[in-house]
N, C-alpha and C positions, 0 to 999 in steps of 0.2 A: 443507707450508703454502704458500699462495699469497701472493706478495709483489706488492702493487699499487704501481706507480710513479706518483708525481704529477708531471705535466709542465706546466710553465708555458708558455703559448703565447708564442713569440717573435714577431718582426716578420713573418716569412714566414707563420706560422700566423694572425696577426691579419689579414694581407692576404687570406688564403684564405677567411676567414669570409664576406665578401660573395659570393664566387664560389660557395661552398657553398649559400648562400641562393638565389642565382640558379638553380643547378642543381636545388635542391629544388623551387622553384616551377615550373621548366620541366618537371620530372618529373611534378608534379601536373597541369600543363596537358595534357601528353601522355596521361597515364593518364585524365584526365577526358574528353579527346576520344575516346580508345579506348573508354572505358565508354559515352560517348554514342553512338558508332557501333554498339557492340554492342546498346545499348538500342533504337536505331533499327531494328535487325533483329528485335527482339522484337515479337510481335503481342499486343496486349491483347485478351483474350476476356472479355466481361462475362457473368457467370453469375448466375442466380437460384437460390438454394438453396430446395429444396422439401422439406417434411416431410409425410408422411402421418400419420394419426391414431395409428398404431402407434409410429412414431418419436417423435412429439410427446409421448407419454405419459411419456417419460423426462424427468427434470429436465435443464435446461441443454441442450436439444436444439440450439439455435443454436451454442453453444460446441462441442458434439460434432461437428457438421457442419463448422464452420470448422476444427477441428483436423485433420480428415481432409484437407480441401483444402489447408490450410497445409503439412501434412506432405508432400504430394505436389508442392507448387508448385516447389521447386527442381529436382526431376527433370523436371517438365514443361517448365520453361524450358530446361534443358540438352538434353533429348532432342528437343523439338519446336519450340523457338523461340517458345513461347507463355508468357504470364503471365496468370494468372487473377485477375480483379477481381470480388469479390463485390458485386453491385449491390443485393442485398436478400434478404430471407427471406420465405417465405410458407407457409401451411398449406394442405393439400389433403386432402380426404376422399374415400374410395371405399368401395364396398360389396363388393369382391372382392379377395382377396389370395392366390388360388390359383396364379396363373401370373405369373411375374415379367415376361415380355415384354409380356403384356397390360397389366399395371400401368404399364409404361413408356409404352406406346402411349396409354393413357388419360391419363396425366400430361401428355404432350406435347399431346394434343388439348384438354385442359380447362384448362390453366394458360396464360394469355396471356404471350407473350414478345415483345411489340412493340418494346420498347426494350432488349432484351438479346439476347445471341447464343445462349446454351446454358442449358438447365435441368440442374441436378445435384440429383437427388432421392434421398431416403433413406427406407427402410422398415426395420422392426424385426421380427424373428421369433424364435421359440423355437429353441434349438439343435436341429438335426436329429438324429434318433436314429442316429448313426453313431459309429464309434470314433475318427474323426480329431479331433485337438485344435484344428485351425484350419480354419475354413470361411468363405469369403466368396464372394459372387456379385455380378455386375453385368450389366446389359443396356444396349445402346446403340441408340437410334433415330438413324440416320445424320443428321448435321448439325443435330440438334435437341436431343437430351438424353440423359442417362445416369441410370439408376436403380441405386442400390447397396443391398445388404442388409447390415445389421449383425445378427449372431446373438447372442442372449442366452447368456451363459455361455461364450463363446468367448474364449480367452486371446489377449492382444495384438490385440484386435479392431480398434482404430483403425489400428494399424500395417498390418495386412493389408488393411483396407478402403482405405487410401491406395494400397496396391499395386494393388488391383483398379481404383481410379480411374485410375491411370496406364495400365493395360492398356486400359480402356474409352476413354480419351482418344485412343489411337492408332486404335481402331476408329472413333471419331467423325470422324477425318480420312481414313477410307478404308483403314486398316490391316487386315491379315488375319492369321490364325493361321499359324504356321510350326512345323515339327517340331523344330527345334533348340532347345536350352535357351536361352531368352531371355525378355524381357518378354512377347513375343507367343506363347509356348507356351500352348496352351489349358488346361492343367491345371498348377497350381502347388501346392507345399507349403511347408514351412519353408525349403527350400533355394531361395529366390527369386533371381531374376537381373534386374537393372535394365538390362542392355544391350539395345540395339535392333539387330536383325539388319539386314544390308545391304538386303534386299528392302524392308522397311518404311521404312527410311531413304529409299530411292528414291521410294517412294509419297508420303511426307510432303513431300519436296521438290516434288513435282508438285501437291499439294493444299493447301499451306501458306497460299496467298493467297485461297482461295475465300471467297465470301460465305455466311455460315451460313444466311441466309434463302433463298438460291437453290441452295445445294449445288453439285453438279457442273456445273450449267448456267452458273455464273459463271466457270468456268475457260476458258482459251484452248483452241482446238480442238487445238493441238499437244499440250498436256498431256493432254487427253482421249484422243487417239489413243494416246499412250504408255501411259496407264493401261489402256486396253482391251487393248493388247498384253500387258502384264504379267499382267492377270487371266486372259486366255486361256491364256497359257503355264502359269501356276500351276494353273489349273483342269484343263488337260489332264494335268498331271503328278499331280494329286491331286483326282480327280473327287468324292471324298467330302467335301471341304471346302466346306460349303454357303455360308459367308460370302463366298467368292470369287464364287459364282454371283450372289449378291445384289448385290455391288459391280459386277460385270460388267453386270448388267441395268440398274443405275442409270446407269452411264457410257454405255451404248449409247442409253439414253433421252435423255441430254443431247446425244448426237451425232445424235439423231433417226433412229437405225438401229433402228426399232421391231421389225423382223423378228428381229434378233439379240437384242434385249432380251427379246422374247417367248420365244425359244428358251431363254434362260437361266432365265426364270421357270418355263417348263414343266418343265425339269430339276429345279428346286426342288420343284415339286409332285409329280413322280414320286418324289423322294427322301422326301418326307413330305407325303402328301396331306391330313393333318390340320392342317397348319400354315396358319393363317389368313393370316399375313403374306404368304406366297408368292402366294396367291390375290389378296389385296388389291393387291399390286404389279403383278400381271398385269392386273388391272382398270384400274389407273392407267395402265399402258402403253397399253391399248386406248383409253382416254379421251383421252390425249395425242395418239394417232394419229388422232383424229377418228372413233372407232368406239364411240360410247356404247352402242349396242345390244349389241355384243360384251362391253362392260364389265358391263352389267347381266346378261347371260346367264351369264357366268363366275361372277359373285357368287351368282346364284340356284343355280347348280350347287354352289358351294362350301359353302353353308349346310348342306347335308345331309351334308357330309364333314368339315368342320373342327371342331376342338375349341372354338375361341373363336367361337361363333356371334354373340355380342353385337356384336363389332367389325364383322362382316360385315353384320348387319342395320342397324347404324348407317350403314355406307357405302352400303347400298342405299337407305336413307331419304334420304341426302344426294343421291345420284344421281337418284332419282325426283323429288326436289324441283327439281333443275336442269332436268329434262325437262318439268316442268309436270304430272306425274302425282301430284297431291297426295293422292289417295286411297291409292295404294300407298305413298307416302312416309310417311303417317301410320301405316299398318299396320306397316311395317318399323320405324318409330320406336317403336311400342308393343312390338314384339318385342324390339328392342334394350334397352328399359327393363326388360323381364322378365329379361334376362340381365345387368342391372347396367351397361349401356353407354349413357351419355348421348349424345344427338345434338348437344349444344351449344346454347347459348342462342340463337344466331342462327337455327339451323334450327327450333328450337321456336317462336320468335317468328314466323318466316315461315309455319309451318304454322298457328299460331293465327290469324294475320292472314287467311290464305286460308279457314280454316274459318268465322271470324266474317263475312267478306265474303260467303261463299256463303250462310250462314244469313240474313243481312240481305237478300240478293237474293231468296231464296225468300219472305221475308215481304212484300217489295214486290210480287212477282208474285201 
């Protein structure tokens, strides 16, 4: 039996009470300042939650999306020094759900993000015909957005989608796959690991302050040079890791070393010539280097080889519009539409304006 002793406070104890109160409030003050300093090191990332028509068919889709983000928030704060703030929700419709990367690219192109940092999109699919009990996928468009899949009938769906969101958030900041068991291992199952490997910790320290609208171009030159060194070393050790080549090309473009960026993208194309993204990035590299003719030529070449022809036709329409070749721009815009890729409202308005102006001019003549 436990015997509790009742102790009446004597003089010394009564005199100690004010000191205890002082110490208590001093501790609160110190802890508050410490928490304030920690919060000052946190970066708030404003996100727009995007749902396609497949995900929106579920009831309470906003709550489902919020649950995934909330479940990941603590780990995002601890691992990356970021806190996600949901700025709003929006619906987005598309005509193609065959390729996840293409969907992510279409989402980023078609959903305005003028007042927010990142899009976090959700789509919903039937459970794939496999024997695994857990399956989730995610795709990242660097510095712009993430698209996550939730599979029908998959157990613990929200939990594992939250895990995929963590993985993709590291990619969003320039992180890469690593072979060791950790958050950035490319294939995960129920034995998941929330630890972040030293290499990606180093990368996140270099990219943590970038502006989402500008990407790598907003980082100091010293950070970019260090990132380029990291990606080159990792790429040399693991030439099959294509995400490294993509990040390397983007960093060299920010450094205006277009020759090295071109070499990285060419290696991506050799690895998978049907990947429209690699061709598109190479065209962007040429355009930034002041070589629009090379950008058009490489995209014309890519259309016959890439899986995602709609994205390339859309990019061709946009490029021809900037060069003033409205006829070819309209032709490529029509081709993009046949493949379910919109050229965007601004491009369509510009094309309509030019067509109407030309028709009016012909009538006057």
